[in-house]
N, C-alpha and C positions, 0 to 999 in steps of 0.2 A: 424282310430283309435277313439274309443268310447270317448267322453268327460268324465270327472269327473262328479260325481253327484254333481247337485247345492248345496250351502251351504243353511243352514236351513234359516239364515238371509235374504239370496236373494229370496228364496220362499216366505218369508213373504213379502217382499217389491214387488215383483210380484204381489201377490195376493191381497194386500191392494192397490196398484196402479190400477190393473183391476177393482176390486169391487168399489173404488172411482169413476173411469171413468164411469162405468156402472151406478152408482147413479145420476152423472151429466146429463148423457144422458137421463135417465129416468125422471128427472125434466125438461129437456129442456135447460139446461145451458150451451152455448158454448162461446168460447172466441171471436166470430165474429158473427155478425148477418147476416141472409141469404141474406140481400140485398147488402152485401158488394160485390165490384166488383170482389174481389180476390176468392171468394167463386164460385167454378165451380160445386161442387156437394152439392146440398142442401139436407136438411133433417138429421135426426139423426143418419141413419144406415151407411153413408159412413165414420162417425167418428170410428166407431168400428174397423175397419181394422188397421188403425194406432195404436190405443189404445191397441188391441191385440198383434199385433208385438212388440211393446214397453214393453210389460208385459214379452213377451217371451225373450227379450233382456236383462231384468232383471234378469233373471235365468242364463244367461251367463256373467254378468258382472264381476264376479271373476274368473271364469275357461277360458273364452275367450273373454277377454275385449275388443280386436281390432275388431274381429268380431261383436260384440255386439254393438260397436259405428258404424261402417260401415252400419249395418243394421238399427241401430236406426237414423241415419242420413237420409236414405231413407224413413224411416217412418215419421219422423217430416217433412220432405218436402212433403209427400202426405197428413199431416194433414193441411197444409198451404192451400190447395184447398178445404178443407172442413170446416164446421161451427168451428171446432177447439174444443180441450178438454183441462182443465188445467191439467188433470192428465196425459195425454200424454206428455205434456210439461214438467212437474215435472220429470216424469220417463226419459226423454232425458237428462235433466241436471245431473241426478244421473248416467246415463251411461257414459257420459263426464267425470265426477268426478272419476268413477271407473276405466275408460280406462287411466287416468293418475296416478291414485294410484297403480294398480294392472298389469298394461301393462308393456311391455318393456321400459328401460330408454330412448332409441331412439325414440320411439314412443310417450313417454310422453313429450319429448322435441319438437317433431313436431306438437302434438296437441296444446301445448301452442303457437307457432308461428302462426300456422293456425287461431286459435280463435281469437288471437290478431288481425291479419290481417283483418278477417272478420269484427271485430268489427269497425276496423278504416274504412274499405271500406263502412261498413252499416251506418257509421256516415257521411262521406264525400260524397259519390256519392248520396244519395237522396238528400242532402241538394244542392249539386251542380245541379240537375236536376230540383228541385221543387222551390227552392229559399225561403222556408217558414221554420222558425225555428221548426214547428211541425216534420220536416224531420229529426230532430236530435234525434227523440225518437226512430227511427228504430234501430239507433247503440246503444242506451241505452238498448232496448230490446236484442238485439244480445249479448251484452256484459253480461248481467243478465243471458241469457240462455246458453250461450256457454263459453265465456272467464271466466266468474266468477266461474263456477264449475272447469274449468280447472285449474285455479289458486289455488283455495282450494285445489284441489287434489294434485297439486305440493308441497304446504307448509305441507300439512299432510305427504306426501311422504318422504319430507326432515327430518320432525322430526321422522318419524317412522326409517328411515335409521340411522339417529343420533343415536336414542335409541338402535338399533340392534348393530351399532359399539360399543357404551359405555358399550353393555352387552358382546360383545365379548373380548373387552378390559378387562373388569372385570374378566372373565373366563380365560383369558390368564394370568392376574395378578395373580389370585389364583392358577392356575397351577405352574407359575413360583415361586410363594411363597411355594408351597408345594414341588417342586424340590429343593428349597433351603433349606428348612427344612430337607428333606431327606438327602440331601449332609452334612448337618451341623450335623445331628445326626451320620451319617456314619463316618464323620472325628472325632467327639468327641469319638465315640467308639473306634476308631483306636488310637487315642490319649491315651485313658485310658488304651488300651491294652499295648501300649508301656510303659506307665508309671508303670503298675502293674508288667510287665515282667522285667523291668530293676530295681525296687525295691525290688522285692521278688526273682528273679532267683539267684542272687549272693548268697543270704543266704541259699537258699535250695540246690544249688550246692554244697555248703561246708558242709552241713549236709548230703547229700547224700554219698560224698567222705569220710567224716571221719567216718561215721557209717559204711561204707564198710570196713575202714581200721580197725576199733575197733574190727569188727566180724571176720577179716581175720586174725589178728595178736593176738596170745595169750601172751600178755605181760600187766600185770597190769598198768605199768605206762603209756605205749603207750595209751592203752584204756581210762584210766582217762584222758590224755590230749587231746584224741579226744573226749570224752564225754563233756569237758569244752568247747572245740570249738563248738560243736554240740548246747550246751545249751545257749552260747554266741549269736550264729547265729540264734536260735529259739526266742529268746527273741527280738533280733532286726527286725528280719521279721514279727514277730507278731505285734510289735509296729508300723511298716510300714503299715501292712494291715488295723490295727484299725485306723490309719489317713485316709488312702485312703477310707475306709467305711464311716468314719465320714463325709468325704467330700462329697460322693456320696448320703448319707442318709439325710443330713440336709445341704440345699443349703445355710444357713447363719452360717455354721460352717466356724470357720477361718482357712484358708488353711495352709498346712505346708510350711515350709520356701522353697523357690525354690533352688536347689543346685547351687554352683556358682564354678568357678576355684579355690576359695580359699578353697575349700573342698577337692581339690585332694589329699593334703597330708594326711588327715584322711582316704580317700579311699584307697590310697596305704598301709597305716599302716594296714588297716582291711584285705587287700590281702596278706600281710606279715604274719599276724596272722594266717590266712587259710593254709599257707604253701608255698606262692609262693614267688620267690626272685626276687622281683621288685625295679626297680630304676625308678626314677622319674627326667625327664629334662625338666623343664618349664621356658623357657625364659622370662625375664621381658616384660609383655606385657601391652598395654593400656586397660583401661576398655573397654569391648564390650558389646553389646546390651544383655540383659537379656536371649532372645531366643537361641542366638549363646553360650552362657554359658552353658545354660541347655543341649543342643545338644552335646557340646564338653564333658560335664561331663559325660553325659549317655553313650557316645561313649566308654569312658574311661573305665566306670563301665562294660558295657557289655563286652567289650574285655577282662578286667580281668577276668570275670566271664568265658568266654570261654576258656580263658587260666587255670583257675582252673579245668575246666572240661576235656580239650582235650589236653593240651600241655604236651610235654615230660619235665622231669627234666631240670632245667637250668634257666638261668636269663631272666627276662621279662623287657623289656624296655618301659617307657612310655615318649612321648616326645611331647611338645606343642611349636609352634613357629608362631609368626605372623609376616607376610611379604606380600608386594604387596596387601595390602587391605583384607587379608584373613587370617583367623587363620587355621594353619595346626596342625591335629591330627594324631599322628602315634604310634601304639603300636605293638612290636614284641615279639613273643615268640618262643620258640623251636617247630619244627614241625618234626614228624615222629610217629613210633608206640610207643605206651605208655603200658609198663607193668603193673603199678600200676592201682588201682582203677579208674574207669571212670564214669562220670555221664552221662545220657543220654541227647541228645540234639535233638531239634525239627527243628531248623532253623529260628525260629521266631525272634533270637537276630539280625542276620543279615539282615533280612527284616527290623526290627525296626530302625537298625542305618542307612540303605539306605534310608528308609523313612524320618527320621530326617535331613540327609544332603539335600535330595530332596526338602523338604519344605523351606529350607533357600536358594535354589539355588545353593547349592554346588555339590561335586562331592564325590564319596565314592567307594573303592574298598577294595576287601579282598581276600588273598589268599596267597599260598607258594611262597616264594620268596627265592630260594635255601634252606639252612635248617631251614629257619624261616617262620612262618606263620604272615604275615605283614597285619594289618588294617590301611588303610590310606584314611583320610577325609579332604578335604579343605571346609572351612564354609567361605563364603564372609562375611565382615564386612563393611557395608556401611558407607561411609563418612558421619559424623555428625549425627549419630544414636547411638553413644557411650554414655555409662552413667557414 
C-alpha cells in the first residue's frame, strides 16, 4: 500500500536538513576530526550517505514514524564511523521526537524506556571502563540526542491528547446542551398546547353546542338564551386567549393566576350555566402542591368539556378525595348515543389529561364503565411538599 504524501512541513525540514548538511560538508566542518580512532571512513564523502538517509526519514516522520526511527537509527550509527555531520544528528533527534509524538502509544512508551536505558548505560558503562570523569559526557550526549527528544515528544503528546480530550468534552457538552434545549422547547410547546386546549376548548365547545341548538330550534326564547350563553363563553374565551398571548409575547408580562382546587366551585357553576347537571363532591383535603392542584383542576375542566360535547342527558358527578398519599379525581357522565347537537372532538383532551398525570408520576384511565363514561386519575402528593 502506498504511503500518504509527506506533509509540507516535513518536506521543508528534510530539504533544510539536507542543504544544511551539504553546506557543512562543503566548508569541511565535521563533528570529529579525521584522526579520531572511531573514524573508520575518512573524508567528506562518506558523511553524505547518513545525511541523505536521515533527510529521507524526515519525509516519513509523520506518515511512518516507526520506520523512520528504525532507518534513522541505522543511519546515525553509520554516521558514528565517519567524520560526522551536525545536521545528521539534529535530524535524528527530530525523528526520535516525531516517533514519540506521532507513533502508536505503545511504541511511544517503549521509545521512552529504551532511550532512558541507553542514557543510563552510556553514562555508567564508559565510566566503569575508563574511570575518568570525561567518560560521563558520553551519557550526556546520548541523553541529549536520544532521551531528550523522546521526553519532549512525550510531553507534547500528552498536552495534545489533553487538548483533544477537552475539545471532545466541549463538543459533547454542546451537543448535550442542544439536546436539552430541544427537549425543553418540545416540553414547553406540549405544556402550552395543553394549557391552550384546556382554557379555550370548554368555551368553544359551549359556543358550538348552543349555536347548533339556536339554529335548529325555531323558538325566540330558546335562541335568546343560547345567544346569551354564546356571548358569555365568547367573552371568557377571548379573555383567556388574550392572557395567554400576552404571556407568550412579553416575557415580563405578569402571568395569570394558576387555577387551584378552590376554583372548582366556579368551574362547576360555569358547566351548569352551559347546560350540564353537575354535582361536586370534594372531600376536605389538606393543601397540596401547586402542580398537583393545577393538574387536578385541568382534568376536571377537560372532563366537563368532554361531557358537554359528548355525554347523554343526565347527571354528571365530580369527586375529589385525598387518601394514601394521593389525590384521586373522578368524573362520571352518562354514556351512550346522543340525540342533541354534538361538538366535534379531536382526542387531544384525553392525551393532555394522560400527560398531566404521567408528568406527576400518577395514573390515568378513561372509558365506559357500565352506563357511565368515567375519567379516573390518581395524582401522588409527596410528603413534605404540601403548600
